[in-house]
C-alpha positions as CSV (number, residue, x, y, z in Angstrom):
1,M,61.1,39.7,-19.0
2,K,58.0,42.2,-19.8
3,Y,54.9,40.6,-20.4
4,K,51.5,42.1,-21.9
5,V,47.9,41.2,-22.0
6,G,47.1,39.1,-24.7
7,D,50.7,37.4,-24.4
8,V,50.3,33.5,-24.6
9,V,52.8,31.8,-21.9
10,L,54.1,28.8,-20.7
11,V,53.6,28.3,-17.0
12,E,54.3,25.7,-14.6
13,S,51.5,25.1,-12.5
14,F,51.0,23.9,-9.1
15,A,49.9,20.1,-10.0
16,G,52.9,19.5,-12.4
17,P,52.7,19.8,-16.0
18,K,53.4,22.9,-17.6
19,V,50.4,24.7,-19.3
20,R,49.9,27.1,-21.8
21,V,47.9,30.2,-21.2
22,R,46.8,33.6,-22.4
23,L,47.4,36.6,-20.1
24,K,43.8,38.7,-19.5
25,K,44.7,41.1,-16.8
26,R,47.7,42.1,-14.5
27,I,47.2,41.9,-10.8
28,L,49.6,43.9,-8.7
29,K,49.8,43.5,-4.8
30,P,48.9,46.7,-3.1
31,K,51.2,48.5,-1.0
32,D,49.8,48.3,2.3
33,F,48.5,44.9,2.3
34,W,50.3,41.3,2.1
35,G,50.0,39.6,-1.5
36,A,51.6,38.8,-4.5
37,D,51.8,40.1,-7.8
38,G,50.6,38.1,-10.9
39,W,48.0,37.4,-13.9
40,D,44.2,36.4,-14.1
41,A,44.8,33.9,-17.4
42,Q,43.1,31.8,-19.1
43,I,44.3,28.5,-20.3
44,I,43.8,27.8,-24.2
45,Y,44.2,24.3,-25.1
46,K,42.2,21.7,-23.7
47,K,44.9,18.8,-23.8
48,D,46.7,21.2,-21.1
49,V,43.1,21.1,-18.9
50,D,43.3,17.1,-19.5
51,A,46.8,17.0,-18.3
52,L,45.5,18.9,-15.2
53,R,42.8,16.9,-14.7
54,Q,45.1,13.7,-15.0
55,H,46.9,15.2,-12.0
56,G,43.7,15.6,-9.8
57,V,42.7,19.0,-10.9
58,P,39.0,19.0,-10.3
59,Y,38.0,20.7,-14.1
60,K,35.5,19.7,-16.4
61,K,36.5,18.0,-19.7
62,G,36.6,20.6,-22.2
63,S,36.3,23.6,-20.2
64,K,38.8,26.3,-20.3
65,P,39.0,28.0,-17.3
66,L,40.2,31.2,-15.9
67,V,43.4,30.9,-13.3
68,F,45.5,32.9,-11.4
69,V,49.2,32.5,-12.6
70,F,52.3,34.1,-9.8
71,D,54.9,36.0,-11.7
72,W,57.4,33.3,-10.7
73,Q,55.2,30.4,-12.5
74,L,55.7,32.5,-15.8
75,I,58.7,30.1,-18.0
76,K,58.7,31.7,-21.1
77,T,56.5,33.6,-23.8
78,I,54.9,31.1,-26.7
79,K,53.5,34.1,-28.7
80,R,53.7,37.9,-27.8
81,K,50.5,40.1,-29.1
82,R,51.0,42.5,-31.5
């Protein structure tokens, strides 16, 4: 599936809960270096941040942090940017 900047997607986090993020910037691994393809994204709902906090992730309450999301963590699109 093709994703675009601005799409809202459901992702699987390393901590356990599934969270919704808005994709900000595509990051491709360099051809001559190790790494992985993914996205810079921002968590958009405070209740998702609270769920991550309950699973031990050290985010401040009420923040909407920027995160890196690997391509294999993307589950489905919730809302497409027009």
